[in-house]
PADO-607396 format. One record per residue (C-alpha): residue number from 1; residue in three letters; z, y, x. Coordinates in pm, whole numbers, plus 50000, padded with zeros to 5 digits. Layout:
- NUM ALA Z Y X .
...
//
This chain:
- 1 MET 47970 55569 10715 .
- 2 ASP 48241 55865 10834 .
- 3 PHE 48596 55728 10819 .
- 4 GLY 48718 56067 10925 .
- 5 TRP 48826 55929 11270 .
- 6 GLY 48585 56148 11451 .
- 7 LYS 48270 56048 11644 .
- 8 PRO 48304 55702 11781 .
- 9 THR 48309 55657 12175 .
- 10 TRP 48233 55291 12191 .
- 11 VAL 48142 55017 11944 .
- 12 THR 48080 54652 11949 .
- 13 SER 47996 54354 11729 .
- 14 LYS 48220 54061 11673 .
- 15 GLY 47919 53847 11603 .
- 16 GLY 47875 53489 11748 .
- 17 TYR 47571 53557 11909 .
- 18 LYS 47440 53330 12193 .
- 19 ASN 47152 53370 12458 .
- 20 VAL 47109 53736 12352 .
- 21 ILE 47065 54051 12589 .
- 22 ALA 47102 54391 12453 .
- 23 LEU 47027 54702 12630 .
- 24 LEU 47174 55022 12515 .
- 25 ASP 47206 55397 12666 .
- 26 THR 47547 55461 12795 .
- 27 LYS 47741 55745 12599 .
- 28 PHE 47628 56014 12838 .
- 29 CYS 47272 55874 12862 .
- 30 ASP 47333 55832 13240 .
- 31 GLY 47277 55469 13255 .
- 32 ILE 47216 55142 13051 .
- 33 GLU 47488 54898 12908 .
- 34 ALA 47353 54544 12909 .
- 35 TRP 47552 54306 12666 .
- 36 VAL 47480 53949 12778 .
- 37 THR 47591 53648 12569 .
- 38 LEU 47526 53317 12727 .
- 39 ASP 47706 52976 12695 .
- 40 GLU 48014 52945 12950 .
- 41 GLN 47812 52730 13217 .
- 42 GLU 47506 52962 13207 .
- 43 MET 47732 53274 13229 .
- 44 ALA 47895 53133 13541 .
- 45 ILE 47567 53112 13702 .
- 46 PHE 47489 53461 13571 .
- 47 GLU 47796 53625 13718 .
- 48 SER 47739 53465 14063 .
- 49 ASP 47389 53592 14100 .
- 50 GLU 47438 53809 14421 .
- 51 GLU 47091 53975 14372 .
- 52 LEU 47177 54068 14022 .
- 53 LEU 47522 54185 14123 .
- 54 ALA 47373 54435 14376 .
- 55 TYR 47239 54644 14081 .
- 56 LEU 47549 54642 13867 .
- 57 VAL 47821 54925 13833 .
- 58 PRO 48156 54774 13746 .
- 59 SER 48292 54856 13418 .
- 60 THR 48585 54746 13180 .
- 61 PRO 48509 54435 13008 .
- 62 ALA 48488 54472 12621 .
- 63 GLN 48781 54242 12572 .
- 64 THR 49006 54480 12784 .
- 65 MET 48878 54775 12626 .
- 66 PHE 48966 54636 12277 .
- 67 ASP 49320 54527 12399 .
- 68 ILE 49360 54875 12565 .
- 69 LYS 49254 55052 12234 .
- 70 SER 49485 54817 12030 .
- 71 SER 49780 54881 12256 .
- 72 ILE 49727 55254 12231 .
- 73 ASN 49715 55228 11840 .
- 74 LEU 50024 55019 11819 .
- 75 LYS 50217 55263 12019 .
- 76 SER 50098 55567 11830 .
- 77 ASN 50182 55396 11500 .
- 78 MET 50542 55347 11602 .
//
């Protein structure tokens, strides 16, 4: 559906998924985004796995992206 806001640059789901991994192409198809949802205890283990972390490129967490975008929208509406 076209809302007239232009082509989206990033989207997410608010769903309450648990124990799901989704692999998606990045915007410029130069990598893969991995969306990982785990319970808190398993996420702590996942986030501290040194072997896994060696393959990751840091990015902005989704919540931070949402907060930044909301802040920009609020300022532009003032």
